[in-house]
C-alpha positions in Angstrom: -14.5 31.0 30.1 -13.6 27.7 28.4 -14.3 24.5 30.3 -11.4 22.4 31.5 -11.2 18.9 30.3 -10.8 16.3 33.0 -7.4 14.6 33.4 -7.4 11.2 31.8 -7.4 9.3 35.1 -10.4 11.3 36.3 -12.2 10.8 33.0 -11.7 7.0 33.3 -13.8 7.0 36.6 -16.9 8.0 34.7 -17.7 4.8 32.9 -21.3 4.2 31.7 -23.2 1.4 33.5 -23.0 -2.0 31.9 -26.6 -1.9 30.8 -25.8 0.9 28.3 -22.4 -0.3 27.2 -22.2 -2.1 23.8 -21.7 -5.8 24.0 -18.2 -5.5 22.7 -17.2 -3.2 25.5 -18.8 -5.4 28.2 -17.0 -8.5 26.9 -13.5 -7.1 27.1 -11.2 -9.7 28.6 -10.5 -9.3 32.3 -7.3 -11.4 32.4 -4.7 -12.6 30.0 -6.3 -16.0 30.4 -9.5 -14.6 28.8 -7.7 -12.9 26.0 -8.3 -14.5 22.6 -5.8 -14.4 19.8 -2.2 -13.2 19.4 -0.8 -16.4 20.8 2.5 -15.4 19.3 2.7 -12.5 21.8 0.7 -13.5 24.8 0.4 -17.3 24.6 2.0 -19.5 27.1 5.4 -19.0 25.5 4.7 -15.5 24.1 7.4 -12.9 24.8 5.0 -10.3 26.2 3.4 -12.8 28.5 6.7 -14.0 29.8 7.9 -10.5 30.3 5.0 -9.3 32.4 5.1 -12.5 34.4 8.6 -11.4 35.5 7.1 -8.0 36.4 8.8 -6.2 33.5 7.1 -4.1 30.7 9.0 -1.7 28.5 7.4 0.9 26.3 5.8 -0.8 23.3 3.8 -0.1 20.2 0.9 -2.4 19.3 0.3 -2.3 15.5 -2.6 -4.1 14.0 -6.0 -3.8 12.3 -9.1 -2.8 14.1 -10.8 -5.4 16.4 -7.6 -7.3 17.2 -7.5 -6.4 20.9 -4.9 -3.6 21.1 -6.8 -1.6 23.8 -7.7 -4.7 25.8 -4.1 -6.0 25.7 -2.7 -2.7 26.9 -5.0 -2.8 30.0 -4.2 -6.4 30.7 -0.4 -5.8 30.5 -0.6 -2.8 32.8 -2.7 -4.9 35.3 -0.2 -7.8 35.1 2.7 -5.6 36.4 0.5 -3.7 38.9 0.8 -0.4 37.1 -1.8 2.4 37.1 -3.4 2.6 33.7 -4.0 6.0 32.0 -5.3 6.5 28.5 -5.4 9.3 25.9 -6.8 9.4 22.4 -4.5 11.0 19.9 -7.6 12.3 18.1 -8.9 14.3 21.1 -5.7 15.1 23.1 -2.7 17.4 22.7 0.4 18.6 24.5 -1.5 20.0 27.5 -3.1 16.6 28.1 0.3 14.9 27.8 1.8 17.2 30.4 -1.1 16.7 32.8 -0.8 12.9 32.5 2.9 12.9 32.9 2.6 15.1 36.0 0.2 12.7 37.5 2.5 9.7 36.7 5.5 11.6 38.2 3.6 12.3 41.4 2.5 8.7 41.8 6.1 7.5 41.2 7.6 9.9 43.7 5.0 9.5 46.5 4.1 5.8 46.2 6.7 4.3 43.9 3.8 3.3 41.6 4.5 2.8 37.9 2.1 4.3 35.3 1.2 2.9 31.9 0.1 5.6 29.5 -1.9 4.2 26.6 -2.3 6.4 23.6 -4.8 5.1 21.0 -4.3 6.1 17.3 -0.9 7.4 18.3 0.0 8.0 14.6 -2.4 10.9 14.7 -0.1 12.9 17.0 2.0 15.4 15.1 5.8 15.7 15.4 5.8 18.1 18.3 3.3 16.0 20.2 5.3 12.8 19.6 8.5 14.7 20.6 6.8 15.7 23.8 6.7 12.1 24.9 10.4 11.4 24.4 12.0 12.5 27.7 9.3 10.9 29.8 9.6 7.6 28.0 13.4 7.7 28.2 13.6 8.5 31.9 11.0 5.9 32.8 8.4 8.4 34.2 5.8 6.5 32.1 5.6 3.2 30.3 4.2 4.1 27.0 1.9 1.8 25.1 0.9 3.1 21.7 -1.7 1.6 19.5 -2.0 2.2 15.7 -3.7 0.7 12.7 -1.2 2.4 10.4 2.4 1.4 9.5 4.4 3.0 12.3 7.6 3.0 10.2 5.8 5.6 7.9 3.7 7.4 10.5 5.9 7.8 13.6 9.0 9.9 14.2 12.1 7.8 14.1 13.2 9.2 17.5 10.0 8.0 19.2 10.0 4.7 17.2 13.6 3.9 18.4 12.3 4.0 22.0 9.5 1.6 21.4 9.4 -2.1 20.8 6.9 -2.7 17.9 4.7 -5.7 18.3 2.4 -6.6 15.3 -1.1 -8.0 16.0 -2.7 -10.1 13.3 -6.4 -10.4 12.4 -8.1 -13.0 14.5 -8.6 -16.4 13.0 -12.1 -17.7 12.4 -11.6 -20.0 15.3 -10.7 -17.0 17.6 -13.7 -15.1 16.4 -15.9 -18.1 17.0 -14.6 -18.3 20.6 -15.3 -14.6 21.2 -18.9 -14.9 19.8 -19.6 -18.1 21.7 -18.4 -16.6 24.9 -20.6 -13.5 24.5 -23.7 -15.8 23.9 -23.0 -18.0 26.9 -21.7 -15.4 29.5 -24.4 -14.8 32.2 -22.7 -11.8 33.8 -21.6 -9.6 30.9 -23.0 -11.4 27.8 -26.4 -12.3 26.4 -27.2 -15.2 28.7 -28.0 -13.1 31.7 -29.8 -10.0 32.8 -28.0 -7.9 30.1 -29.4 -10.1 27.3 -32.9 -10.9 26.1 -35.1 -13.1 28.3 -34.4 -16.7 27.6 -30.9 -16.1 26.2 -29.7 -16.4 22.6 -29.1 -19.3 20.3 -27.4 -18.8 17.0 -28.1 -21.4 14.2 -25.1 -22.9 12.5 -25.6 -21.1 9.2 -26.0 -17.7 10.8 -23.1 -18.4 13.1 -20.8 -19.3 10.2 -21.9 -16.3 8.2 -21.3 -14.0 11.2 -17.8 -15.3 11.7 -17.0 -15.1 8.1 -18.1 -11.5 7.6 -16.2 -10.3 10.6 -12.9 -10.6 8.7 -10.9 -11.2 11.9 -12.4 -8.2 13.7 -13.8 -9.3 17.1 -15.5 -6.0 17.7 -17.3 -6.2 14.4 -18.5 -9.7 15.1 -19.9 -8.7 18.5 -21.6 -5.6 17.1 -23.3 -7.6 14.4 -24.3 -10.3 16.9 -25.8 -7.6 19.2 -27.7 -6.0 16.3 -28.9 -9.3 14.9 -30.2 -10.3 18.4 -32.1 -7.1 18.7 -33.7 -7.6 15.2 -34.7 -11.2 16.0 -36.1 -10.2 19.4 -38.2 -7.5 18.0 -39.5 -9.9 15.3 -40.3 -12.6 17.9 -37.9 -15.1 16.3 -37.2 -17.8 18.9 -36.2 -21.4 19.0 -38.2 -24.3 20.6 -36.6 -23.6 23.9 -37.6 -19.9 23.9 -34.2 -18.4 23.1 -33.9 -15.6 20.7 -32.5 -17.2 17.5 -31.2 -14.7 14.9 -31.4 -16.2 11.5 -29.2 -15.7 8.5 -31.5 -12.9 7.4 -31.1 -11.0 10.7 -27.3 -11.4 10.6 -27.2 -10.0 7.0 -29.5 -7.2 7.9 -27.4 -6.2 11.0 -24.2 -6.3 9.0 -25.7 -4.7 5.8 -22.6 -5.8 4.0 -19.2 -7.1 4.6 -17.0 -4.3 6.1 -14.0 -4.2 3.8 -10.7 -4.3 5.7 -9.2 -1.6 3.5 -7.9 1.9 4.3 -6.9 4.0 1.3 -4.2 5.7 3.5 -3.1 2.7 5.5 -1.8 -0.9 5.3 -4.9 -2.2 3.6 -4.1 0.1 0.7 -0.5 -1.1 0.4 -1.2 -4.8 1.0 -4.1 -5.0 -1.5 -2.1 -3.0 -4.1 0.8 -5.4 -3.5 -1.4 -8.4 -4.0 -2.8 -6.9 -7.3 0.6 -6.2 -8.7 2.0 -9.6 -7.8 -1.1 -11.3 -9.4 -0.4 -9.3 -12.6 3.2 -10.4 -12.5 2.4 -13.9 -11.6 0.2 -14.7 -14.7 -3.0 -15.0 -12.5 -5.9 -13.1 -14.1 -8.3 -14.5 -11.5 -6.3 -13.2 -8.5 -5.7 -9.9 -10.3 -9.4 -9.4 -11.0 -10.3 -10.2 -7.4 -7.9 -7.6 -6.0 -9.0 -5.1 -8.7 -12.6 -5.5 -7.5 -11.5 -5.2 -3.9 -9.9 -1.9 -4.5 -12.8 -0.6 -6.6 -15.4 -1.7 -4.0 -13.4 -0.1 -1.2 -13.3 3.3 -3.0 -9.7 3.3 -4.2 -8.8 6.1 -6.6 -9.1 4.5 -10.0 -6.2 6.7 -11.2 -3.9 4.9 -8.8 -5.1 1.5 -10.2 -4.5 2.5 -13.8 -1.1 3.9 -12.9 -0.2 0.5 -11.5 -1.4 -1.2 -14.7 0.8 1.1 -16.9 3.8 0.4 -14.7 3.2 -3.3 -14.7 2.8 -3.3 -18.5 6.4 -2.0 -18.8 8.0 -3.5 -15.7 6.6 -7.0 -15.9 5.6 -7.5 -19.6 7.9 -5.2 -21.5 8.8 -6.3 -25.0 7.3 -9.8 -24.5 4.0 -8.1 -25.5 4.4 -4.4 -26.5 0.7 -4.2 -26.8 0.2 -4.5 -23.1 1.5 -0.9 -22.6 -0.9 0.3 -25.3 -3.9 -1.5 -23.6 -2.9 0.0 -20.2 -2.6 3.5 -21.6 -5.9 3.0 -23.4 -7.5 2.1 -20.1 -6.2 5.3 -18.6 -7.7 7.2 -21.5 -11.0 5.4 -21.1 -11.1 6.3 -17.5 -10.6 10.0 -18.4 -13.3 9.8 -21.0 -16.1 7.8 -19.3 -15.2 7.6 -15.7 -16.6 5.0 -13.2 -18.6 2.8 -13.3 -18.3 2.2 -17.0 -14.5 2.4 -17.0 -14.4 -0.8 -14.9 -14.7 -2.7 -18.2 -11.5 -1.1 -19.5 -9.7 -1.6 -16.1 -10.7 -5.2 -16.1 -9.7 -5.7 -19.8 -6.3 -4.2 -19.1 -5.9 -6.3 -16.0 -6.7 -9.6 -17.8 -4.5 -8.6 -20.8 -1.4 -7.8 -18.6 -1.8 -10.8 -16.3 -2.2 -13.2 -19.2 0.6 -11.8 -21.3 4.0 -13.4 -21.6 6.4 -11.8 -19.2 9.9 -10.2 -19.4 11.7 -7.8 -17.1 14.7 -7.6 -19.5 14.1 -4.0 -20.2 14.0 -3.0 -16.6 17.1 -5.0 -15.8 18.9 -3.5 -18.7 18.0 0.1 -17.7 19.0 -0.6 -14.1 22.4 -1.9 -15.3 22.9 1.2 -17.4 22.0 3.5 -14.5 24.4 1.6 -12.3 27.2 2.4 -14.7 26.2 6.1 -14.9 26.3 6.3 -11.1 29.6 4.4 -11.0 31.5 6.2 -13.8 29.6 9.5 -14.1 28.8 11.1 -17.4 31.5 9.6 -19.7 32.6 11.6 -22.8 30.5 11.1 -25.9 32.7 9.4 -28.7 33.7 12.0 -31.2 31.9 10.5 -34.2 28.6 10.6 -32.3 28.8 14.3 -31.4 26.8 16.9 -33.3 28.8 19.3 -35.4 26.4 22.3 -35.0 28.8 24.4 -37.0 31.0 23.2 -39.9 34.0 24.5 -38.0 33.5 22.0 -35.3 34.5 19.2 -37.6 38.1 20.3 -37.3 38.0 19.1 -33.7 36.7 15.7 -34.9 33.0 16.3 -33.8 30.8 14.2 -36.0 33.7 12.9 -38.1 33.5 9.3 -39.0 29.8 8.7 -38.2 28.1 6.4 -40.7 24.3 6.5 -41.1 22.9 3.0 -40.9 20.3 3.7 -43.5 23.0 4.1 -46.2 24.0 0.5 -45.8 22.4 -2.8 -46.7 20.3 -4.1 -43.8 20.0 -0.6 -42.5 22.7 -1.4 -40.0 26.4 -0.7 -39.6 28.8 -1.9 -37.0 30.1 1.1 -35.1 30.7 2.2 -31.5 27.8 3.7 -29.7 28.9 3.4 -26.0 31.6 5.5 -24.3 35.1 4.3 -24.7 35.2 2.9 -21.2 32.1 0.8 -21.7 32.6 -0.3 -25.3 32.2 -4.0 -24.5 29.3 -3.6 -22.2 25.9 -5.1 -23.0 22.8 -4.2 -21.1 19.8 -5.5 -22.9 19.6 -9.3 -23.2 16.1 -10.1 -24.6 14.2 -13.0 -23.1 12.6 -15.9 -24.9 9.0 -15.1 -24.1 6.4 -13.7 -26.6 7.6 -11.0 -29.0 10.9 -10.6 -27.2 11.9 -14.0 -28.7 11.5 -12.3 -32.1 13.7 -9.4 -30.9 16.2 -11.8 -29.6 16.4 -13.6 -32.9 16.7 -10.3 -34.8 19.6 -9.2 -32.6 21.3 -12.6 -33.2 21.0 -12.0 -36.9 22.5 -8.5 -36.5 25.3 -9.8 -34.5 26.1 -12.4 -37.1 25.9 -9.9 -40.0 28.2 -7.5 -38.1 30.7 -10.3 -37.5 30.6 -11.1 -41.2 31.3 -7.5 -42.1 34.2 -7.4 -39.6 35.7 -10.5 -41.2 35.1 -9.1 -44.8 36.6 -5.7 -43.8 33.8 -3.6 -45.4 30.0 -3.4 -45.8 28.2 -2.6 -49.0 26.2 0.6 -49.3 22.7 0.6 -50.8 22.6 1.0 -54.6 19.1 2.5 -55.0 19.2 5.0 -52.2 17.9 8.5 -53.3 20.5 11.3 -52.9 18.3 13.7 -50.8 18.7 13.9 -47.1 15.2 13.6 -45.6 15.9 15.8 -42.6 17.6 18.4 -44.7 14.6 18.5 -47.1 12.2 18.8 -44.2 14.2 21.7 -42.7 14.2 23.4 -46.1 10.5 23.0 -46.3 10.0 24.4 -42.8 12.1 27.4 -43.6 10.0 28.0 -46.7 6.8 27.7 -44.5 8.1 30.2 -42.0 9.1 32.7 -44.7 5.7 32.4 -46.3 4.0 33.1 -42.9 6.2 36.1 -42.4 5.3 37.6 -45.8 1.6 36.9 -45.1 1.8 38.8 -41.8 3.5 41.8 -43.4 0.8 41.9 -46.1 -1.9 41.8 -43.5 -0.2 44.5 -41.5 0.0 46.8 -44.6 -3.7 46.1 -45.4 -4.7 46.9 -41.9 -3.0 50.3 -42.1 -4.6 51.5 -45.3 
């Protein structure tokens, strides 16, 4: 018989004693006054703080990176309005747990008039049916829902649920905020390291170790406290103490406890999109240093290098374009190098392409021209092809005007002839306007020469044909050659068939 999981409010009763809790768990703020960071939300003039001071709290979603205080803030908000606090983890819970929790909340509301806050951590991990199961209870006020997520809710949550929640974004803690959290943990005699729960004599953190600890936390208070606790244990075991007898983790202990900086990067979440955005904008912004940094960040965090090289190829066309046509060649070559040699060696090719694109002259004229052409297609539809541009697949089609009047530019001096190429309704339209950067300046100059030559032809009334042009049609000759090739292969196959039968 399967065991029955306890209801969330029952499970919350069974908390481990403080002596076995991690430092980060012990140091959770007990009041909004103790809460560090997010002043834009819970500072003296913060909207959430002013709301709960009036006794009101609607269903909300707390969106932010790890270690920014989402769980602690949810508990404090529930306490501020005198509501019962119940929590679920979207990783471990399903529809059955939601129903049980809602039933408990409904009973409290009907019997005691008590409000209930349901906190769901990692709410983005709920599937559609689980998210839909919350809708009626949020809407009728049975529960006040506080969701927490590290992912972009506009991508991960159903629009129906999202429309019933107010989204509040939490930012990584500043270095000053992290410093406050660490200092409080060192000095707190009840829950921190200065009393019975810490080493005998307390803890003192030298300035260089303190600064390194704050820096490597990356705005994550939990990470900072975990490293502090680990470094303290290492220093205590090694007998590292200051003149006053306090355990004094050195820079070496902090580095050993951290192992390395924990990269604030999630290939499936906001870290992925934000870092990729910084990479792309550095390429576009002519900053090879910034582009190389974000490239290294993505590689170190385990980003798929195929994603990176795709962004390089896109940027080579979108941002560089004809200002340096070689940029696309370099980007494609980097993709080929990645296929041939893989990582780690392909990092050279990725870095080379990154530097080439970010330091190339820039032009988005091609992209803007294509966007304008697409806009006309969507506006006017597929307009008729001018008769002289149509193909006359059969000689009889010429009686309908198909292909009649077309002039091959190669037959004229300059390999150009002024004739209509756009549909009749767009004959005066111009999409591509070359810029003045890099090779595109050459393109611009050539097009200006063509425009001048065409104007001169229009004024003269005719354009001279080439005098030394051979009479043969290249395409016709190649077609004749291909027909001869196919006929020879057919005869060879027949000969081989006869020989096989004898």
